[in-house]
N, C-alpha and C positions, 0 to 999 in steps of 0.2 A: 406625607401621610398625616391624616387627622383621625383621632379616635374620640368618639363622642358617646358618653353613656347617659341615658335618661333613666334615672333611678325610679321615677314615678311609674313609668311604663315598663321598666326592666328591659330596655332596648339598648343594644350596643351597635354603633354604626362605625365602620372603618372605611374611610375615604382614601383611596389609593392614588387618585388623580384629581387635582383640584380645578382642572380646566372646565369651563362651561361647555356642555355638550348635551345632545339629546341622549336620554337613557331609556333602556328597556329593562323592565324588572322581570327576573326569572326566579320563581319560587323553586328551590331545590328540595327542601323538606318543609315540614310544618313550621319550623323555627328558623329557617335560613332563606334569605332572599338576596340574590345577586343583582347589582346594577351593571348592566352591560352597555358600554359606550361604543365609540367609533372603533372600527376594525374588529368588532366583537371581543374587545378587551374588557376584563373585569375592572370596573371603576370603583365600585363600592360593595361592601358586604354588610348586611343587616342581620343581627342575631337577636331573635325574640326570646324572652325568658332567659336572658343572658346569664343571670346569676346561677342558673342551673348548669351552664355549659362552660363558663369562662371565669377565671379568677383575675380580676383587673390588676391586681398587684403583680402578677406574672408578666403583664404587658410592659411594665416599666423597663427601661427608661424612655419608652416612646412618648411622643407628645400627645396629650389628651386633654379633653375638656370634660367637665362634670356638671350636669344640670340637676338641680333639685326639683 
């Protein structure tokens, strides 16, 4: 799993499966998009306006990267 936060755009992306594969994006709400991969499995989760929904410190000790 990889967690990437883009502070400039306040986007949090959680990648559950790192294999290369074709993805289909499915918007669930205004702030949540799912990446659907092979066998209709959720491969990634994008949360927009993440600071309004998630506290990154609560995600630890997960591996994450932080972009300025």
